[in-house]
A tleap script that builds the chain and sets N, CA, C and O, in Angstrom:
source leaprc.protein.ff14SB
mol = sequence {
  NMET THR SER LEU GLU HIE ARG GLN LEU LYS
  GLY ILE THR ILE LYS ASN ILE VAL VAL THR
  ILE ILE SER THR ALA SER ILE VAL PHE SER
  VAL MET THR THR TYR PHE GLU LEU LYS GLY
  ASP ILE SER GLU VAL LYS THR THR GLN ASP
  ALA GLN ASN ARG VAL ASN GLU ILE ARG LEU
  LYS VAL LEU GLU GLY GLN VAL ALA LEU LEU
  GLN ARG GLU VAL GLU GLU ILE LYS ARG ASN
  CASN
}
set mol.1.N position { -11.792 -157.018 -116.671 }
set mol.1.CA position { -12.756 -156.737 -116.478 }
set mol.1.C position { -12.507 -154.939 -116.832 }
set mol.1.O position { -11.973 -153.972 -116.290 }
set mol.2.N position { -13.244 -155.243 -118.045 }
set mol.2.CA position { -13.174 -153.343 -117.861 }
set mol.2.C position { -14.231 -152.412 -116.985 }
set mol.2.O position { -15.119 -152.982 -116.350 }
set mol.3.N position { -14.122 -151.041 -116.966 }
set mol.3.CA position { -14.274 -151.141 -115.768 }
set mol.3.C position { -16.204 -150.638 -116.181 }
set mol.3.O position { -17.076 -150.742 -115.318 }
set mol.4.N position { -16.438 -150.232 -117.322 }
set mol.4.CA position { -18.133 -150.692 -117.322 }
set mol.4.C position { -18.142 -152.045 -116.538 }
set mol.4.O position { -18.449 -151.962 -115.349 }
set mol.5.N position { -17.936 -152.909 -116.892 }
set mol.5.CA position { -18.258 -154.227 -116.515 }
set mol.5.C position { -18.470 -154.286 -115.163 }
set mol.5.O position { -19.154 -155.126 -114.579 }
set mol.6.N position { -17.544 -152.887 -114.426 }
set mol.6.CA position { -17.595 -152.825 -112.478 }
set mol.6.C position { -18.289 -151.764 -112.409 }
set mol.6.O position { -18.043 -151.114 -111.392 }
set mol.7.N position { -19.293 -151.193 -113.284 }
set mol.7.CA position { -20.490 -149.990 -113.090 }
set mol.7.C position { -21.946 -150.433 -112.624 }
set mol.7.O position { -22.734 -150.841 -113.478 }
set mol.8.N position { -22.192 -150.384 -111.738 }
set mol.8.CA position { -23.138 -151.932 -111.727 }
set mol.8.C position { -24.545 -150.635 -111.548 }
set mol.8.O position { -23.990 -149.537 -111.527 }
set mol.9.N position { -25.977 -150.475 -111.431 }
set mol.9.CA position { -26.888 -149.673 -111.493 }
set mol.9.C position { -28.366 -150.948 -110.045 }
set mol.9.O position { -29.217 -151.791 -110.330 }
set mol.10.N position { -28.141 -150.667 -109.381 }
set mol.10.CA position { -28.316 -150.455 -107.490 }
set mol.10.C position { -28.087 -151.204 -107.671 }
set mol.10.O position { -28.946 -151.987 -107.267 }
set mol.11.N position { -27.093 -151.811 -108.252 }
set mol.11.CA position { -26.399 -153.745 -107.515 }
set mol.11.C position { -26.193 -154.630 -108.902 }
set mol.11.O position { -25.604 -155.684 -108.662 }
set mol.12.N position { -26.311 -154.567 -109.378 }
set mol.12.CA position { -26.104 -155.104 -110.473 }
set mol.12.C position { -25.138 -154.800 -111.667 }
set mol.12.O position { -25.194 -153.838 -112.432 }
set mol.13.N position { -24.408 -155.638 -111.659 }
set mol.13.CA position { -23.257 -154.956 -112.690 }
set mol.13.C position { -23.742 -156.069 -114.251 }
set mol.13.O position { -24.269 -157.103 -114.662 }
set mol.14.N position { -23.164 -155.031 -114.509 }
set mol.14.CA position { -23.400 -154.948 -116.490 }
set mol.14.C position { -23.560 -156.328 -116.849 }
set mol.14.O position { -24.507 -156.728 -117.526 }
set mol.15.N position { -22.300 -157.332 -116.236 }
set mol.15.CA position { -21.738 -157.694 -116.357 }
set mol.15.C position { -22.889 -158.764 -116.263 }
set mol.15.O position { -23.381 -159.533 -117.089 }
set mol.16.N position { -23.136 -158.498 -114.865 }
set mol.16.CA position { -24.599 -160.089 -114.611 }
set mol.16.C position { -25.593 -159.682 -115.591 }
set mol.16.O position { -26.013 -160.702 -116.138 }
set mol.17.N position { -26.270 -158.424 -116.147 }
set mol.17.CA position { -27.247 -158.319 -117.327 }
set mol.17.C position { -26.810 -159.334 -118.053 }
set mol.17.O position { -27.193 -160.503 -118.023 }
set mol.18.N position { -26.047 -158.876 -118.665 }
set mol.18.CA position { -25.252 -158.931 -120.119 }
set mol.18.C position { -25.306 -161.675 -119.867 }
set mol.18.O position { -25.959 -162.409 -120.609 }
set mol.19.N position { -24.636 -162.036 -118.975 }
set mol.19.CA position { -24.544 -163.647 -119.179 }
set mol.19.C position { -25.927 -163.648 -118.449 }
set mol.19.O position { -26.139 -164.809 -118.100 }
set mol.20.N position { -27.248 -162.600 -117.966 }
set mol.20.CA position { -28.811 -162.762 -117.755 }
set mol.20.C position { -29.342 -163.210 -119.692 }
set mol.20.O position { -29.967 -164.007 -120.392 }
set mol.21.N position { -28.667 -162.219 -119.699 }
set mol.21.CA position { -29.982 -161.887 -121.639 }
set mol.21.C position { -28.794 -163.402 -122.255 }
set mol.21.O position { -28.669 -163.810 -123.410 }
set mol.22.N position { -28.385 -163.706 -121.505 }
set mol.22.CA position { -27.930 -164.618 -123.401 }
set mol.22.C position { -28.009 -165.355 -122.738 }
set mol.22.O position { -28.710 -166.230 -123.247 }
set mol.23.N position { -27.600 -165.713 -121.460 }
set mol.23.CA position { -28.284 -167.394 -120.714 }
set mol.23.C position { -30.000 -166.890 -121.247 }
set mol.23.O position { -30.543 -167.992 -121.156 }
set mol.24.N position { -30.334 -166.602 -121.390 }
set mol.24.CA position { -32.300 -166.292 -121.095 }
set mol.24.C position { -32.001 -166.772 -122.948 }
set mol.24.O position { -32.521 -167.858 -123.204 }
set mol.25.N position { -31.210 -166.058 -124.258 }
set mol.25.CA position { -31.049 -166.166 -125.475 }
set mol.25.C position { -30.388 -167.784 -125.131 }
set mol.25.O position { -29.256 -167.821 -125.612 }
set mol.26.N position { -30.679 -168.861 -124.584 }
set mol.26.CA position { -29.685 -169.359 -125.050 }
set mol.26.C position { -31.201 -170.768 -124.771 }
set mol.26.O position { -31.650 -171.568 -125.591 }
set mol.27.N position { -31.731 -170.466 -122.798 }
set mol.27.CA position { -32.605 -171.314 -123.449 }
set mol.27.C position { -34.240 -171.113 -124.247 }
set mol.27.O position { -35.111 -171.983 -124.240 }
set mol.28.N position { -34.370 -169.604 -124.970 }
set mol.28.CA position { -35.246 -169.238 -125.564 }
set mol.28.C position { -34.832 -170.144 -126.587 }
set mol.28.O position { -35.744 -170.162 -127.413 }
set mol.29.N position { -34.190 -170.674 -126.834 }
set mol.29.CA position { -33.201 -170.765 -128.624 }
set mol.29.C position { -33.413 -172.213 -128.125 }
set mol.29.O position { -34.085 -172.699 -129.034 }
set mol.30.N position { -33.199 -173.314 -127.074 }
set mol.30.CA position { -33.668 -174.627 -127.182 }
set mol.30.C position { -34.430 -175.380 -126.759 }
set mol.30.O position { -34.377 -176.581 -126.492 }
set mol.31.N position { -35.680 -174.128 -126.656 }
set mol.31.CA position { -37.448 -174.500 -125.902 }
set mol.31.C position { -37.514 -174.311 -127.677 }
set mol.31.O position { -37.143 -175.327 -128.264 }
set mol.32.N position { -37.772 -173.600 -128.229 }
set mol.32.CA position { -37.276 -172.892 -129.578 }
set mol.32.C position { -37.569 -173.854 -130.581 }
set mol.32.O position { -38.621 -173.959 -131.212 }
set mol.33.N position { -35.963 -174.935 -130.720 }
set mol.33.CA position { -35.212 -175.840 -130.952 }
set mol.33.C position { -36.289 -177.002 -131.174 }
set mol.33.O position { -36.816 -177.439 -132.197 }
set mol.34.N position { -36.420 -177.351 -129.751 }
set mol.34.CA position { -37.125 -178.377 -128.986 }
set mol.34.C position { -38.812 -178.252 -130.189 }
set mol.34.O position { -39.095 -178.772 -131.269 }
set mol.35.N position { -39.239 -177.700 -129.649 }
set mol.35.CA position { -40.323 -176.996 -130.066 }
set mol.35.C position { -40.690 -177.716 -131.860 }
set mol.35.O position { -41.413 -178.632 -132.254 }
set mol.36.N position { -39.609 -176.568 -132.671 }
set mol.36.CA position { -40.297 -176.817 -133.652 }
set mol.36.C position { -40.101 -178.494 -133.520 }
set mol.36.O position { -41.231 -178.683 -133.068 }
set mol.37.N position { -39.664 -179.514 -133.560 }
set mol.37.CA position { -38.822 -180.524 -133.046 }
set mol.37.C position { -39.767 -181.508 -133.384 }
set mol.37.O position { -40.152 -182.069 -134.410 }
set mol.38.N position { -40.046 -181.535 -132.014 }
set mol.38.CA position { -41.647 -181.942 -131.860 }
set mol.38.C position { -42.654 -181.827 -132.909 }
set mol.38.O position { -43.305 -182.674 -133.520 }
set mol.39.N position { -42.595 -180.190 -132.970 }
set mol.39.CA position { -43.777 -180.565 -133.533 }
set mol.39.C position { -44.143 -181.331 -135.736 }
set mol.39.O position { -45.161 -181.413 -136.423 }
set mol.40.N position { -42.414 -181.740 -136.023 }
set mol.40.CA position { -42.045 -181.892 -136.802 }
set mol.40.C position { -42.417 -182.976 -136.288 }
set mol.40.O position { -43.484 -183.238 -136.843 }
set mol.41.N position { -42.079 -184.089 -135.262 }
set mol.41.CA position { -42.595 -185.228 -135.690 }
set mol.41.C position { -44.541 -185.947 -134.984 }
set mol.41.O position { -45.250 -186.896 -135.321 }
set mol.42.N position { -44.662 -184.923 -134.015 }
set mol.42.CA position { -46.302 -184.847 -134.341 }
set mol.42.C position { -46.513 -185.233 -136.002 }
set mol.42.O position { -47.201 -186.190 -136.354 }
set mol.43.N position { -45.617 -184.086 -137.211 }
set mol.43.CA position { -46.876 -184.348 -138.232 }
set mol.43.C position { -46.490 -184.929 -138.914 }
set mol.43.O position { -47.046 -184.943 -140.012 }
set mol.44.N position { -45.229 -185.817 -138.677 }
set mol.44.CA position { -44.591 -187.499 -138.844 }
set mol.44.C position { -45.563 -188.375 -138.532 }
set mol.44.O position { -46.147 -189.097 -139.340 }
set mol.45.N position { -45.714 -188.330 -137.575 }
set mol.45.CA position { -47.011 -189.219 -136.760 }
set mol.45.C position { -48.322 -189.338 -137.330 }
set mol.45.O position { -48.911 -190.415 -137.234 }
set mol.46.N position { -49.097 -187.903 -138.183 }
set mol.46.CA position { -49.717 -187.518 -138.026 }
set mol.46.C position { -49.965 -188.655 -139.913 }
set mol.46.O position { -50.534 -189.658 -140.345 }
set mol.47.N position { -49.431 -187.987 -140.175 }
set mol.47.CA position { -49.349 -188.975 -141.887 }
set mol.47.C position { -48.849 -190.272 -141.292 }
set mol.47.O position { -48.995 -191.063 -142.224 }
set mol.48.N position { -48.530 -190.695 -140.647 }
set mol.48.CA position { -48.348 -192.212 -140.823 }
set mol.48.C position { -50.003 -193.331 -139.895 }
set mol.48.O position { -50.166 -194.551 -139.912 }
set mol.49.N position { -50.723 -192.453 -139.356 }
set mol.49.CA position { -51.773 -192.959 -139.179 }
set mol.49.C position { -53.029 -192.138 -139.614 }
set mol.49.O position { -54.095 -192.369 -139.043 }
set mol.50.N position { -52.961 -191.226 -140.559 }
set mol.50.CA position { -53.391 -191.555 -141.676 }
set mol.50.C position { -53.102 -192.567 -142.785 }
set mol.50.O position { -54.014 -193.299 -143.168 }
set mol.51.N position { -51.964 -192.641 -143.283 }
set mol.51.CA position { -52.067 -193.973 -144.412 }
set mol.51.C position { -52.770 -194.970 -143.581 }
set mol.51.O position { -53.811 -195.531 -143.920 }
set mol.52.N position { -51.985 -195.203 -142.201 }
set mol.52.CA position { -52.473 -196.649 -141.540 }
set mol.52.C position { -53.564 -196.121 -141.899 }
set mol.52.O position { -53.720 -195.892 -143.098 }
set mol.53.N position { -54.600 -195.793 -140.959 }
set mol.53.CA position { -56.482 -196.076 -140.896 }
set mol.53.C position { -55.960 -196.066 -143.328 }
set mol.53.O position { -55.726 -197.191 -143.768 }
set mol.54.N position { -55.927 -195.573 -143.765 }
set mol.54.CA position { -56.333 -195.807 -144.982 }
set mol.54.C position { -55.389 -197.505 -145.643 }
set mol.54.O position { -54.904 -197.427 -146.772 }
set mol.55.N position { -55.327 -198.046 -145.332 }
set mol.55.CA position { -54.963 -199.026 -145.205 }
set mol.55.C position { -55.777 -199.860 -144.530 }
set mol.55.O position { -56.489 -200.675 -145.116 }
set mol.56.N position { -55.726 -199.668 -142.630 }
set mol.56.CA position { -57.262 -200.783 -142.774 }
set mol.56.C position { -58.586 -200.224 -142.306 }
set mol.56.O position { -59.251 -200.277 -141.271 }
set mol.57.N position { -58.748 -199.359 -144.155 }
set mol.57.CA position { -60.214 -198.676 -144.124 }
set mol.57.C position { -60.194 -199.972 -145.803 }
set mol.57.O position { -61.086 -200.712 -146.216 }
set mol.58.N position { -59.201 -199.797 -146.179 }
set mol.58.CA position { -59.514 -201.017 -147.684 }
set mol.58.C position { -58.885 -202.511 -146.706 }
set mol.58.O position { -59.242 -203.450 -147.417 }
set mol.59.N position { -58.463 -202.858 -145.992 }
set mol.59.CA position { -58.471 -204.272 -145.321 }
set mol.59.C position { -60.236 -204.561 -144.881 }
set mol.59.O position { -60.858 -205.589 -145.148 }
set mol.60.N position { -60.814 -203.272 -144.105 }
set mol.60.CA position { -61.999 -203.116 -143.684 }
set mol.60.C position { -62.986 -204.067 -144.254 }
set mol.60.O position { -63.732 -204.999 -143.955 }
set mol.61.N position { -62.459 -203.097 -145.536 }
set mol.61.CA position { -63.651 -203.747 -146.764 }
set mol.61.C position { -63.552 -204.345 -147.439 }
set mol.61.O position { -64.301 -204.681 -148.357 }
set mol.62.N position { -62.108 -204.781 -147.011 }
set mol.62.CA position { -62.131 -206.657 -148.542 }
set mol.62.C position { -63.068 -207.884 -146.859 }
set mol.62.O position { -64.012 -208.668 -146.949 }
set mol.63.N position { -62.327 -207.535 -145.740 }
set mol.63.CA position { -63.008 -208.292 -144.773 }
set mol.63.C position { -64.837 -208.507 -144.411 }
set mol.63.O position { -65.451 -209.406 -143.836 }
set mol.64.N position { -65.253 -207.277 -145.028 }
set mol.64.CA position { -66.434 -206.679 -145.896 }
set mol.64.C position { -66.657 -207.659 -146.497 }
set mol.64.O position { -67.553 -208.501 -146.430 }
set mol.65.N position { -65.835 -207.538 -147.081 }
set mol.65.CA position { -67.144 -208.547 -149.125 }
set mol.65.C position { -67.244 -209.492 -148.713 }
set mol.65.O position { -68.321 -210.088 -148.699 }
set mol.66.N position { -65.912 -210.067 -148.128 }
set mol.66.CA position { -65.574 -211.825 -148.134 }
set mol.66.C position { -66.661 -212.343 -147.015 }
set mol.66.O position { -67.322 -213.350 -147.266 }
set mol.67.N position { -66.821 -211.691 -145.867 }
set mol.67.CA position { -68.047 -212.351 -144.991 }
set mol.67.C position { -69.459 -212.080 -145.730 }
set mol.67.O position { -70.488 -212.755 -145.681 }
set mol.68.N position { -69.175 -210.824 -146.465 }
set mol.68.CA position { -70.926 -211.170 -147.799 }
set mol.68.C position { -70.840 -213.060 -148.667 }
set mol.68.O position { -71.540 -214.071 -148.614 }
set mol.69.N position { -69.382 -212.590 -149.478 }
set mol.69.CA position { -68.926 -213.314 -149.651 }
set mol.69.C position { -69.192 -214.708 -148.798 }
set mol.69.O position { -69.550 -215.518 -149.654 }
set mol.70.N position { -69.185 -215.134 -147.959 }
set mol.70.CA position { -69.106 -216.112 -147.253 }
set mol.70.C position { -71.065 -216.623 -146.715 }
set mol.70.O position { -71.700 -217.647 -146.966 }
set mol.71.N position { -71.535 -215.104 -145.772 }
set mol.71.CA position { -72.998 -215.147 -146.196 }
set mol.71.C position { -74.135 -216.302 -147.273 }
set mol.71.O position { -74.916 -217.251 -147.194 }
set mol.72.N position { -73.523 -215.396 -148.186 }
set mol.72.CA position { -74.184 -215.871 -149.314 }
set mol.72.C position { -74.765 -217.215 -149.361 }
set mol.72.O position { -75.922 -217.635 -149.397 }
set mol.73.N position { -73.028 -218.034 -149.347 }
set mol.73.CA position { -71.753 -219.575 -150.077 }
set mol.73.C position { -73.188 -220.753 -148.761 }
set mol.73.O position { -73.620 -221.900 -148.871 }
set mol.74.N position { -73.448 -219.550 -147.616 }
set mol.74.CA position { -73.904 -219.685 -146.341 }
set mol.74.C position { -75.403 -220.016 -147.081 }
set mol.74.O position { -75.838 -220.602 -148.073 }
set mol.75.N position { -75.642 -219.635 -146.511 }
set mol.75.CA position { -76.850 -220.082 -147.035 }
set mol.75.C position { -77.897 -220.735 -148.516 }
set mol.75.O position { -79.064 -221.111 -148.629 }
set mol.76.N position { -76.687 -220.592 -149.485 }
set mol.76.CA position { -77.292 -221.583 -150.404 }
set mol.76.C position { -76.839 -222.770 -150.486 }
set mol.76.O position { -77.187 -223.662 -151.261 }
set mol.77.N position { -76.057 -222.783 -149.679 }
set mol.77.CA position { -75.360 -224.279 -148.546 }
set mol.77.C position { -77.016 -225.285 -147.955 }
set mol.77.O position { -77.387 -226.447 -148.121 }
set mol.78.N position { -77.666 -223.954 -147.172 }
set mol.78.CA position { -78.475 -224.137 -146.761 }
set mol.78.C position { -79.669 -224.854 -147.445 }
set mol.78.O position { -80.165 -225.958 -147.215 }
set mol.79.N position { -80.031 -223.750 -148.493 }
set mol.79.CA position { -80.598 -224.813 -149.381 }
set mol.79.C position { -80.842 -225.953 -150.635 }
set mol.79.O position { -81.645 -226.315 -151.495 }
set mol.80.N position { -79.609 -226.203 -150.092 }
set mol.80.CA position { -79.361 -227.172 -151.550 }
set mol.80.C position { -79.619 -228.372 -149.849 }
set mol.80.O position { -79.596 -229.603 -149.864 }
set mol.81.N position { -79.786 -227.687 -148.896 }
set mol.81.CA position { -80.095 -229.097 -147.770 }
set mol.81.C position { -81.019 -229.625 -147.728 }
set mol.81.O position { -81.158 -230.565 -146.946 }
savepdb mol mol.pdb
quit
């Protein structure tokens, strides 16, 4: 270790400051990486959910059409009997 690393500023060595800064940078990097991964995952889930919603809307419209057709057939059967 050099004499610079052994110098103290109010009881704190420069080595401790460097370790603290590097550790803090590492933690910030990990948090930012996790944040952006989660942001991407949320975006992917949103896209999937939008597609699923569109499929469900189409299915609902088809079912509504079938119900309307069946109602007309039931009315026709009632009239014929």
